[in-house]
C-alpha positions as CSV (number, residue, x, y, z in Angstrom):
1,M,128.4,94.1,110.6
2,V,128.6,97.8,111.3
3,S,125.7,99.6,113.0
4,T,125.0,102.5,115.3
5,T,123.5,102.0,118.8
6,R,120.5,103.9,117.7
7,D,119.8,101.5,114.8
8,V,120.4,98.4,117.0
9,S,118.0,99.9,119.6
10,A,115.3,100.6,117.0
11,F,115.7,97.1,115.6
12,F,115.3,95.4,119.0
13,R,112.2,97.5,119.8
14,A,110.6,96.8,116.5
15,F,111.5,93.1,116.6
16,H,110.2,92.5,120.1
17,Q,107.1,94.6,119.8
18,D,105.9,92.8,116.6
19,G,106.9,95.7,114.3
20,L,109.0,93.7,111.9
21,L,107.4,90.2,111.7
22,P,104.2,88.5,112.7
23,P,104.4,86.8,116.1
24,E,104.4,83.3,114.7
25,L,107.4,84.0,112.5
26,R,109.2,85.9,115.3
27,Q,108.7,82.8,117.4
28,V,110.5,80.6,114.8
29,L,113.5,82.9,115.0
30,T,113.7,83.2,118.8
31,E,113.0,79.6,119.8
32,R,115.9,77.3,120.0
33,P,116.0,73.5,120.6
34,G,115.0,72.8,124.1
35,G,113.2,76.0,124.8
36,P,112.8,79.7,123.9
37,A,115.7,82.1,123.8
38,Q,113.8,84.6,125.9
39,N,115.1,85.6,129.3
40,G,118.5,84.2,128.6
41,G,117.1,80.7,128.8
42,G,116.0,81.2,132.4
43,G,113.9,83.5,134.5
44,G,115.3,86.8,133.4
45,L,117.9,89.1,134.7
46,C,118.0,90.7,138.2
47,G,116.6,87.6,139.9
48,G,113.7,87.4,137.3
49,A,112.7,91.1,137.8
50,L,113.9,92.2,134.4
51,K,112.3,90.1,131.6
52,G,113.5,90.3,128.0
53,A,115.5,88.8,125.2
54,L,119.2,87.9,125.8
55,V,121.0,87.2,122.5
56,F,124.6,85.9,122.2
57,G,126.7,85.5,119.1
58,G,130.3,85.5,118.0
59,T,133.1,83.8,116.3
60,A,136.7,82.9,117.2
61,G,138.1,85.7,119.3
62,F,134.9,87.8,119.3
63,T,131.6,87.6,121.3
64,A,128.7,89.9,121.5
65,M,125.6,90.0,123.7
66,T,122.6,92.2,123.6
67,F,119.7,92.3,126.2
68,A,116.5,94.1,125.5
69,S,113.5,94.2,127.8
70,F,110.2,93.3,126.1
71,D,109.0,96.9,126.3
72,G,112.2,98.2,124.7
73,R,112.9,100.7,127.5
74,T,115.9,98.8,128.8
75,Q,118.7,97.7,126.6
76,Y,122.3,96.7,127.1
77,A,124.9,95.6,124.5
78,V,128.5,94.5,125.0
79,S,131.1,93.0,122.7
80,T,134.5,91.7,123.5
81,T,137.6,90.4,121.8
82,H,139.3,87.5,123.6
83,S,141.7,84.7,123.3
84,V,140.2,81.6,121.6
85,A,141.7,79.4,124.3
86,D,139.1,80.1,127.0
87,T,135.7,80.8,125.6
88,A,133.6,78.9,128.2
89,A,133.7,81.7,130.7
90,I,132.8,84.5,128.3
91,G,129.0,84.1,128.2
92,P,128.5,83.9,132.0
93,A,130.9,86.9,132.5
94,M,128.9,88.9,130.0
95,V,125.6,88.1,131.7
96,K,127.2,89.1,135.0
97,S,128.3,92.4,133.5
98,A,124.7,93.1,132.3
99,E,123.4,92.4,135.8
100,S,126.0,94.6,137.4
101,V,124.8,97.5,135.3
102,L,121.1,96.8,135.0
103,C,120.4,95.4,138.4
104,A,122.3,98.0,140.5
105,T,120.2,99.3,143.4
């Protein structure tokens, strides 16, 4: 997939502010087994002060993460290429990078 940051930003704002789908259909796409995908599966970033949707995805050697606050005013996206040998640490490291940028005081 190829996109611009402006297009990704517009998509996240529209998606999370009910601009693309009715709320019940959006819920089908954002919930995962065991609970919703909102807030990174926990209480949000920055100790729960920043609520939003944290979305991960990837394939062998590539991982991407996007965070968007529910109001669409705060967004953070990062992607990385990496060895396929050690993928377990990638997700937590990406969340830590988001918090180091978004939660700086």
